[in-house]
C-alpha positions as CSV (number, residue, x, y, z in Angstrom):
1,M,-26.0,9.7,11.4
2,G,-26.8,6.0,12.4
3,S,-25.0,3.1,11.0
4,K,-26.6,1.4,8.2
5,K,-28.4,-1.8,9.1
6,E,-26.9,-4.9,7.7
7,G,-29.2,-7.4,5.7
8,P,-29.7,-11.1,6.5
9,G,-26.4,-12.9,6.8
10,L,-25.3,-15.0,3.8
11,S,-22.1,-16.7,5.1
12,V,-21.8,-20.4,4.8
13,E,-19.4,-23.1,5.9
14,L,-18.4,-26.0,3.7
15,G,-16.6,-28.0,6.4
16,P,-13.3,-26.0,6.9
17,L,-14.0,-23.6,4.1
18,K,-15.9,-20.4,5.0
19,L,-17.6,-18.4,2.3
20,K,-19.2,-14.9,2.3
21,N,-22.1,-16.2,0.3
22,P,-23.5,-19.5,-1.0
23,V,-23.2,-18.8,-4.8
24,L,-20.3,-20.3,-6.6
25,V,-19.4,-20.5,-10.3
26,A,-19.4,-23.9,-11.9
27,S,-16.3,-25.4,-13.4
28,G,-16.1,-25.1,-17.2
29,T,-18.5,-22.2,-17.4
30,F,-16.1,-19.5,-16.0
31,G,-12.7,-20.2,-17.7
32,Y,-10.0,-19.5,-15.3
33,G,-11.7,-16.3,-13.7
34,E,-9.8,-13.7,-15.8
35,E,-12.2,-14.0,-18.7
36,Y,-15.0,-12.6,-16.5
37,S,-13.0,-10.2,-14.4
38,G,-14.0,-7.2,-16.4
39,I,-17.7,-8.0,-16.2
40,I,-18.2,-8.8,-12.6
41,P,-16.1,-8.1,-9.3
42,L,-14.8,-11.7,-8.6
43,R,-14.7,-10.7,-4.8
44,S,-18.6,-10.9,-5.0
45,L,-18.5,-14.6,-5.5
46,G,-18.8,-17.3,-2.8
47,A,-16.0,-19.1,-4.6
48,L,-14.6,-19.6,-8.1
49,I,-14.2,-23.0,-9.6
50,T,-11.7,-23.2,-12.3
51,K,-12.1,-25.0,-15.6
52,G,-11.2,-28.7,-15.2
53,L,-7.4,-29.3,-15.1
54,S,-5.4,-32.4,-16.0
55,L,-1.7,-33.3,-15.8
56,K,-1.2,-32.8,-19.5
57,P,-2.8,-30.3,-21.9
58,R,-5.9,-31.5,-23.7
59,K,-7.3,-30.3,-27.0
60,G,-10.7,-31.7,-26.3
61,N,-13.2,-33.1,-28.7
62,P,-13.7,-32.2,-32.5
63,P,-16.3,-29.6,-33.3
64,P,-19.2,-29.1,-33.3
65,R,-19.0,-29.1,-29.5
66,L,-22.2,-27.2,-28.4
67,A,-25.9,-27.6,-29.3
68,E,-28.9,-25.8,-27.9
69,T,-31.7,-27.9,-26.6
70,P,-35.2,-27.1,-25.2
71,A,-34.6,-25.6,-21.9
72,G,-30.8,-26.5,-21.9
73,M,-27.8,-27.1,-23.9
74,L,-25.4,-30.1,-24.8
75,N,-21.7,-29.8,-24.6
76,A,-18.9,-32.0,-25.7
77,I,-16.0,-29.8,-25.1
78,G,-13.9,-32.8,-23.9
79,L,-12.3,-31.1,-20.9
80,E,-10.1,-29.1,-23.1
81,N,-7.5,-27.3,-20.7
82,V,-3.9,-25.9,-20.5
83,G,-2.5,-28.7,-18.4
84,L,-1.0,-28.4,-14.9
85,E,2.3,-26.6,-15.7
86,A,0.8,-23.9,-17.9
87,F,-2.0,-23.4,-15.2
88,L,0.5,-22.9,-12.5
89,R,2.8,-20.5,-14.5
90,D,0.1,-18.6,-16.4
91,K,-3.3,-18.8,-14.5
92,M,-2.3,-18.8,-10.9
93,P,-0.7,-15.3,-10.6
94,F,-4.1,-13.9,-11.5
95,L,-6.2,-16.2,-9.4
96,R,-4.1,-15.4,-6.3
97,R,-5.6,-11.8,-6.7
98,A,-9.2,-12.9,-7.4
99,G,-10.6,-11.7,-4.0
100,C,-12.5,-14.8,-3.4
101,P,-11.7,-18.5,-2.5
102,V,-10.4,-20.4,-5.4
103,L,-11.2,-24.1,-6.0
104,V,-9.3,-26.0,-8.7
105,N,-11.3,-28.7,-10.5
106,I,-9.1,-31.6,-11.4
107,F,-9.6,-34.9,-13.3
108,G,-7.6,-37.9,-14.4
109,A,-7.8,-41.0,-16.3
110,T,-6.3,-43.2,-13.5
111,E,-6.1,-43.0,-9.7
112,D,-2.4,-42.4,-10.1
113,E,-3.2,-39.2,-12.1
114,Y,-5.7,-37.9,-9.6
115,A,-3.2,-38.5,-6.7
116,E,-0.4,-36.8,-8.8
117,M,-2.6,-33.7,-9.5
118,A,-3.6,-33.5,-5.8
119,R,-0.1,-33.7,-4.6
120,R,1.3,-31.1,-6.9
121,L,-1.6,-28.6,-6.1
122,A,-1.4,-29.4,-2.3
123,D,0.9,-26.6,-1.3
124,V,0.2,-24.0,-4.0
125,D,-0.3,-20.6,-2.6
126,G,-3.8,-19.2,-3.4
127,I,-5.7,-22.4,-3.8
128,A,-8.4,-22.9,-1.1
129,G,-9.4,-26.4,-2.2
130,L,-10.0,-29.0,-4.9
131,E,-13.2,-30.1,-6.7
132,I,-12.6,-33.6,-7.8
133,N,-14.4,-34.5,-11.0
134,I,-14.7,-38.3,-11.0
135,S,-17.1,-38.3,-14.0
136,C,-14.3,-39.0,-16.5
137,P,-13.1,-42.1,-18.5
138,N,-11.4,-44.7,-16.5
139,L,-9.1,-46.3,-18.9
140,K,-8.5,-49.4,-16.8
141,A,-12.1,-50.2,-16.5
142,G,-12.7,-50.0,-20.1
143,G,-14.2,-46.6,-20.5
144,S,-16.5,-46.6,-17.5
145,I,-16.2,-43.8,-15.0
146,F,-15.2,-43.7,-11.4
147,A,-18.3,-42.1,-10.2
148,T,-20.8,-44.8,-10.9
149,E,-19.7,-47.4,-8.2
150,P,-19.3,-46.7,-4.5
151,G,-16.2,-48.8,-4.3
152,S,-14.3,-46.9,-7.2
153,V,-15.5,-43.6,-5.6
154,Y,-14.1,-44.6,-2.2
155,Q,-10.9,-45.8,-3.8
156,V,-10.0,-42.7,-5.8
157,V,-11.1,-40.1,-3.1
158,S,-9.0,-42.2,-0.5
159,R,-5.9,-41.9,-2.8
160,I,-6.3,-38.2,-3.1
161,R,-7.1,-37.7,0.6
162,E,-3.7,-39.5,1.4
163,V,-1.7,-36.8,-0.5
164,T,-3.4,-33.6,0.5
165,S,-5.0,-31.8,3.4
166,L,-6.7,-29.3,1.1
167,F,-10.5,-29.0,1.3
168,L,-11.9,-31.7,-1.1
169,M,-15.3,-31.4,-2.9
170,V,-16.2,-34.5,-4.9
171,K,-18.3,-33.8,-8.1
172,L,-20.8,-36.6,-8.6
173,S,-22.5,-37.9,-11.7
174,P,-26.3,-38.2,-12.0
175,N,-26.0,-41.2,-14.3
176,V,-26.1,-43.6,-11.4
177,A,-28.7,-45.7,-9.8
178,D,-28.3,-44.7,-6.1
179,I,-26.8,-41.2,-5.5
180,A,-27.1,-41.5,-1.7
181,R,-24.6,-44.6,-1.8
182,I,-22.2,-42.7,-4.0
183,A,-22.2,-39.6,-1.7
184,L,-21.7,-41.8,1.4
185,A,-18.7,-43.5,-0.3
186,A,-17.1,-40.0,-1.0
187,E,-17.8,-39.0,2.6
188,E,-16.3,-42.2,4.1
189,A,-13.2,-41.7,1.9
190,G,-12.5,-38.4,3.4
191,A,-14.4,-35.8,1.2
192,D,-15.2,-32.5,2.9
193,A,-18.3,-32.0,0.7
194,V,-20.0,-33.3,-2.5
195,S,-21.2,-31.3,-5.3
196,L,-24.0,-32.5,-7.6
197,I,-25.2,-33.0,-10.2
198,N,-22.8,-33.1,-13.1
199,T,-24.4,-33.1,-16.6
200,L,-26.5,-35.8,-17.9
201,T,-25.5,-37.8,-20.9
202,G,-27.5,-36.8,-24.0
203,M,-27.4,-36.4,-27.7
204,A,-29.1,-34.5,-30.6
205,I,-29.6,-35.6,-34.2
206,D,-29.7,-33.5,-37.5
207,I,-32.7,-34.9,-39.4
208,K,-31.7,-33.4,-42.6
209,T,-28.3,-35.2,-42.7
210,R,-29.3,-38.0,-40.3
211,T,-26.0,-37.4,-38.4
212,P,-25.3,-36.4,-34.8
213,V,-25.2,-32.8,-34.1
214,L,-22.2,-33.1,-31.8
215,G,-18.8,-34.1,-33.2
216,N,-18.5,-36.6,-30.2
217,I,-22.0,-38.0,-30.9
218,T,-23.0,-37.6,-27.2
219,G,-22.6,-34.7,-24.7
220,G,-23.5,-33.4,-21.3
221,L,-27.0,-31.9,-20.9
222,S,-27.1,-28.9,-18.6
223,G,-29.5,-26.0,-17.9
224,P,-33.1,-25.6,-16.6
225,A,-34.2,-29.0,-18.0
226,I,-32.1,-30.9,-15.5
227,K,-33.2,-28.9,-12.4
228,P,-35.9,-31.3,-11.2
229,I,-33.2,-34.2,-11.3
230,G,-30.6,-32.1,-9.6
231,L,-33.0,-31.0,-6.9
232,R,-34.1,-34.7,-6.2
233,M,-30.6,-36.0,-6.0
234,V,-29.3,-33.1,-3.8
235,W,-32.2,-33.9,-1.4
236,Q,-31.4,-37.6,-1.4
237,A,-27.7,-37.0,-0.8
238,A,-28.4,-34.4,1.9
239,Q,-30.4,-37.0,3.8
240,A,-27.5,-39.6,3.6
241,V,-24.5,-37.6,4.4
242,R,-23.2,-35.4,7.2
243,I,-20.8,-33.3,5.1
244,P,-22.1,-30.3,3.1
245,V,-23.8,-30.8,-0.2
246,V,-23.4,-28.3,-2.9
247,G,-26.3,-28.2,-5.5
248,I,-25.8,-27.9,-9.3
249,G,-28.1,-28.0,-12.2
250,G,-30.3,-25.5,-13.9
251,I,-29.8,-22.5,-11.5
252,M,-30.9,-19.6,-13.5
253,T,-32.7,-17.4,-10.8
254,A,-32.6,-16.8,-7.1
255,E,-35.7,-18.9,-6.8
256,D,-33.8,-21.9,-8.3
257,A,-31.0,-21.4,-5.8
258,L,-33.5,-21.2,-2.9
259,E,-35.1,-24.4,-3.9
260,Y,-31.7,-26.2,-3.7
261,L,-30.9,-24.6,-0.4
262,I,-34.2,-25.7,1.1
263,A,-33.7,-29.2,-0.3
264,G,-30.4,-29.3,1.8
265,A,-27.7,-27.8,-0.2
266,S,-25.4,-25.6,1.8
267,A,-24.3,-23.7,-1.4
268,V,-25.0,-23.7,-5.1
269,Q,-23.0,-23.6,-8.4
270,V,-24.2,-21.4,-11.3
271,G,-23.2,-22.7,-14.7
272,S,-25.2,-22.5,-17.9
273,A,-27.0,-19.2,-16.6
274,L,-23.6,-17.5,-17.1
275,F,-23.8,-18.0,-20.9
276,V,-27.2,-16.2,-20.8
277,D,-26.3,-13.5,-18.3
278,P,-22.6,-13.2,-17.2
279,R,-23.8,-11.3,-14.1
280,A,-26.2,-14.0,-13.1
281,C,-24.4,-14.7,-9.8
282,L,-24.7,-11.1,-8.6
283,R,-28.5,-11.2,-9.4
284,I,-28.9,-14.6,-7.6
285,V,-27.0,-13.4,-4.4
286,D,-29.2,-10.2,-4.3
287,G,-32.4,-12.3,-4.9
288,I,-31.6,-14.7,-2.0
289,Q,-30.8,-11.7,0.4
290,S,-34.2,-10.1,-0.6
291,Y,-36.0,-13.3,0.0
292,L,-34.4,-13.8,3.5
293,K,-35.3,-10.2,4.4
294,A,-38.9,-10.6,3.2
295,Q,-39.3,-13.9,5.2
296,G,-37.7,-12.4,8.3
297,I,-34.9,-14.9,8.3
298,P,-31.9,-13.3,9.9
299,H,-29.3,-15.9,8.5
300,I,-29.2,-18.3,5.6
301,S,-28.3,-21.2,7.9
302,S,-31.8,-21.2,9.1
303,L,-33.1,-21.9,5.5
304,I,-30.6,-24.7,4.5
305,G,-32.4,-28.1,4.7
306,S,-35.7,-26.6,5.7
307,L,-37.9,-28.7,3.4
308,R,-41.2,-29.6,5.0
309,V,-42.3,-33.1,4.0
310,G,-45.0,-35.3,5.3
311,Q,-47.3,-32.5,6.5
312,E,-50.9,-31.9,5.8
313,P,-51.5,-29.3,3.1
314,A,-52.4,-25.8,4.3
315,E,-56.2,-25.0,4.2
316,C,-57.3,-22.9,1.1
317,R,-58.2,-19.4,2.2
């Protein structure tokens, strides 16, 4: 019997990080991995990104913390997490056996907290890299966030880069005027990749009580509703930087993921789709491979950044 012919290649490189496929799970939607391990084989993922982690445990915001919206959802979880010590003690033993690269999403209220988190995770066995969530409150700046100004982005990423040689992916906020400048600042500070977009700030109102639906008043909007914004920003960022861009925002199907890849993303993160279909990542990986096969594309690298712009429209036939 002849050997089975392999399908199109799906492996991608995010700087020094090599992944078997371009489909990752987004932070905050997959817990610490163990919660989904009985539903999908984690080894089938391109990478697993943990729930956001801080130095000390956080209880998060008061309920209600979730609200469904047209074509999406609002969340105001408030970055609830177990804290660094409990993560290392209780979560890392399982994550070391996940069978796929593990990226730890970290955040802090100050530059010192970011640097301390990165330093303490730098030599932990089983961690392939860090995703830096810079869209959190900056207490010294009166409640603004690091992600909105190129200077503050450069400063915090530089501090982190000084204390670790781990792969660094910086997660960018869409609530900015010029995403290209922000992505460039992260690159210049030493980031190996950028991921975007984080959620958009939104709110919902109960007209019967005339009160906010969310206990925190505002929350982060995710899901299919934000995909056009995510696509636009990924395309703009990919035009500006030389490091890989990872696309996030409203990826529910293989077609959604393919749009991001064509726009210039080297990989994608799946988030809200997991609440609808916990096996969405498997379906998306299969769909990408089927598309490549149907298009006669031997490897996904030929698809990344292949958007055609400024061309005459094809004649109607």
